[in-house]
C-alpha positions in Angstrom: -0.9 0.7 -25.5 -4.3 0.0 -24.0 -5.0 1.8 -20.7 -5.7 -1.1 -18.4 -7.3 1.1 -15.6 -9.1 3.7 -17.7 -12.3 5.1 -16.1 -11.3 3.8 -12.7 -10.3 5.7 -9.5 -7.6 4.5 -7.2 -7.3 5.7 -3.6 -3.7 5.2 -2.4 -2.6 5.8 1.2 0.9 7.0 1.8 0.9 8.0 -1.9 3.1 11.0 -1.9 6.5 9.3 -1.8 8.4 6.1 -2.3 6.4 3.0 -3.2 3.1 4.8 -2.9 4.1 7.4 -5.4 5.4 4.8 -7.8 2.1 3.0 -7.6 0.2 6.2 -8.1 2.2 7.1 -11.2 2.0 3.6 -12.7 -1.8 3.5 -12.2 -2.2 7.0 -13.6 -0.2 5.9 -16.7 -2.7 3.2 -17.2 -5.6 5.7 -17.2 -6.7 5.7 -13.5 -7.7 8.9 -11.7 -5.8 9.1 -8.4 -6.7 10.1 -4.9 -3.8 10.3 -2.5 -3.8 10.3 1.3 -0.6 11.4 3.0 0.6 11.9 6.6 2.5 15.1 6.6 4.5 16.3 3.6 2.0 18.5 1.7 4.7 19.7 -0.7 5.6 16.1 -1.7 1.9 15.3 -2.2 1.2 18.3 -4.4 4.3 17.5 -6.5 3.1 14.0 -7.0 -0.3 15.2 -7.9 1.2 17.6 -10.5 3.2 14.6 -12.0 0.0 12.6 -12.2 -2.1 15.4 -13.8 0.7 15.7 -16.5 -0.3 12.1 -17.5 -3.8 13.4 -18.4 -5.8 12.1 -15.4 -7.4 13.6 -12.3 -5.5 13.8 -9.1 -6.3 15.1 -5.6 -4.6 14.7 -2.3 -5.7 15.0 1.3 -3.7 15.0 4.6 -5.0 12.2 6.8 -4.1 10.1 9.8 -5.5 6.8 8.8 -5.0 5.5 12.3 -7.7 8.0 13.4 -11.1 6.5 12.5 -12.8 9.9 12.4 -10.1 11.5 10.2 -10.1 8.4 7.9 -13.9 8.6 7.6 -13.9 12.3 6.7 -11.2 11.7 4.1 -13.1 8.9 2.4 -16.3 11.0 2.3 -14.4 13.9 0.7 -12.8 11.6 -1.9 -16.1 9.9 -2.8 -17.7 13.3 -3.2 -14.9 14.6 -5.4 -14.5 11.5 -7.6 -18.0 9.9 -7.5 -16.6 6.5 -6.7 -13.5 4.5 -5.8 -12.6 1.3 -7.7 -9.2 0.5 -6.3 -7.9 0.8 -2.7 -4.2 0.5 -2.1 -3.2 0.4 1.6 0.4 1.4 1.4 0.9 3.8 4.3 3.4 2.5 6.8 5.8 3.6 9.5 8.8 2.0 11.3 9.9 2.4 14.9 12.7 -0.2 14.9 14.3 -1.5 18.0 15.0 -4.8 19.8 12.0 -6.2 21.6 13.4 -6.0 25.1 14.0 -2.3 24.7 11.0 -1.4 22.6 8.7 1.2 24.0 5.0 0.4 24.3 4.1 3.5 22.2 6.5 2.4 19.4 4.8 -1.0 19.2 1.3 0.5 19.3 2.0 3.3 16.8 3.3 0.9 14.2 0.3 -1.4 14.6 -2.1 1.5 14.5 -0.8 2.9 11.2 0.3 -0.2 9.4 -2.5 -2.6 10.4 -5.4 -0.7 12.0 -5.2 2.0 9.4 -5.7 -0.5 6.6 -8.7 -2.0 8.5 -10.2 1.5 8.7 -9.8 2.1 5.0 -11.3 -1.2 4.0 -14.2 -0.9 6.3 -15.0 2.6 5.1 -14.9 1.6 1.5 -16.5 -1.8 1.6 -20.1 -0.6 1.5 -19.3 1.4 -1.6 -17.6 -1.6 -3.2 -20.5 -3.8 -2.3 -23.0 -1.4 -3.8 -21.0 -1.4 -7.0 -20.5 -5.2 -6.9 -16.9 -4.6 -7.8 -13.7 -3.3 -6.2 -10.1 -4.2 -5.8 -8.1 -4.0 -2.5 -4.4 -4.2 -2.5 -2.5 -4.3 0.8 1.2 -3.6 0.9 2.6 -6.0 3.4 6.3 -7.1 3.7 8.4 -10.3 3.7 9.2 -9.2 7.3 5.7 -10.3 8.1 6.3 -13.7 6.6 9.8 -14.5 7.9 10.3 -12.1 10.8 13.1 -9.6 11.2 15.2 -8.8 14.3 14.6 -5.3 15.5 11.2 -5.1 13.9 8.8 -7.0 16.2 6.3 -4.2 15.8 6.6 -3.9 12.0 6.7 -7.7 11.4 3.7 -8.2 13.6 1.7 -5.5 11.8 2.6 -6.8 8.4 1.8 -10.4 9.4 -1.5 -9.1 10.6 -2.1 -7.5 7.3 -1.7 -10.9 5.6 -4.4 -12.4 7.8 -6.6 -9.4 7.2 -6.1 -9.7 3.4 -7.2 -13.4 3.4 -10.2 -12.8 5.6 -11.4 -9.8 3.6 -10.9 -11.8 0.4 -13.2 -14.5 1.7 -15.9 -12.1 3.1 -16.1 -9.9 0.0 -15.6 -12.3 -2.8 -19.4 -13.0 -3.2 -19.8 -9.3 -4.1 -17.2 -9.4 -6.8 -14.5 -7.7 -4.7 -10.9 -9.0 -4.7 -8.4 -8.5 -2.0 -4.7 -9.3 -2.4 -1.4 -8.2 -0.9 2.1 -7.5 -2.2 5.0 -8.4 0.0 8.1 -6.3 -1.0 11.6 -7.3 0.2 14.3 -4.6 0.4 13.3 -1.7 -1.8 15.4 1.3 -2.4 13.4 4.1 -0.8 14.0 6.8 1.8 13.2 4.2 4.5 16.0 1.8 3.4 18.3 4.8 2.6 18.6 5.1 6.4 20.3 1.8 6.7 24.0 1.8 7.6 26.2 0.9 4.6 27.2 -2.5 6.1 23.5 -3.4 6.6 22.7 -2.4 3.0 25.5 -4.6 1.7 24.4 -7.5 3.9 20.8 -7.1 2.7 21.8 -7.1 -1.0 24.1 -10.2 -0.5 21.1 -12.1 0.9 19.0 -11.4 -2.2 19.4 -14.0 -5.0 19.0 -11.3 -7.7 21.8 -9.3 -5.9 20.0 -5.9 -6.0 17.4 -4.0 -4.0 14.0 -3.7 -5.6 12.8 -0.4 -7.2 9.5 1.2 -6.2 8.5 0.5 -9.8 8.8 -3.2 -9.3 6.1 -3.0 -6.6 4.1 -0.7 -8.7 4.0 -3.1 -11.7 2.6 -5.8 -9.5 0.0 -3.4 -8.1 -1.1 -2.4 -11.7 -1.5 -6.1 -12.6 -3.6 -6.9 -9.5 -5.8 -3.8 -10.1 -6.4 -4.8 -13.7 -8.9 -7.2 -15.3 -6.0 -9.6 -15.9 -6.1 -10.4 -12.2 -9.9 -10.7 -11.9 -9.8 -14.3 -10.8 -7.0 -13.8 -8.2 -8.0 -13.1 -4.6 -6.5 -13.8 -1.2 -3.0 -14.0 -2.6 0.2 -12.7 -1.1 2.6 -11.9 -4.0 6.2 -11.6 -3.0 8.2 -9.0 -4.9 11.5 -9.6 -3.2 14.2 -10.7 -5.7 14.0 -14.2 -4.2 14.9 -13.0 -0.7 12.3 -15.3 0.9 12.0 -18.6 -1.0 
């Protein structure tokens, strides 16, 4: 099988676990070197890097709070120095602080926006000069169908993910003249540590609302990310691709 991402480097935020890890492994399997940014679990990040290296490509990880512009800038500088260049940016890092709007704390709203939306802005801004100099680059933002349809108890998360959709379309328009694409993937319910926290009744209700009658797998999202990062998607930009089993039709 041809390696669709050979000789490319992908920087993936939130890449140590869940969807981010699946994307990292899928891109590594297609020949990409991988740089991971993670928030706190060093052991998980190193384990993921070991799995990536076993596929015959380079992998490095760095702890980083992408919501902090100085920390994000330092991380990008280190990665560019270590890898020489970055060709693919995947903004996957995200947190939840769920609660009904009337009881939501200000800090819970702000923290989710800072990580899920402002963090992605930091990463794009920090790498866009490098992409522009190369006259190439692929940006993939992981949004959510919650940002398209809303979700009770997730005013902060839905707002951040909706903002990411607007950011995706604007970045696509601004950077297209330099040969840079920017797209987003909108997962529905995906079986990860995040959804494992749902009560059993909520899980059953979620699955019943999905036409394909199952939760997604992290690999389902990863497959879409590999496609968007490959030359097969070279003429696609500004798109929001739902990978949700038909949840939001």
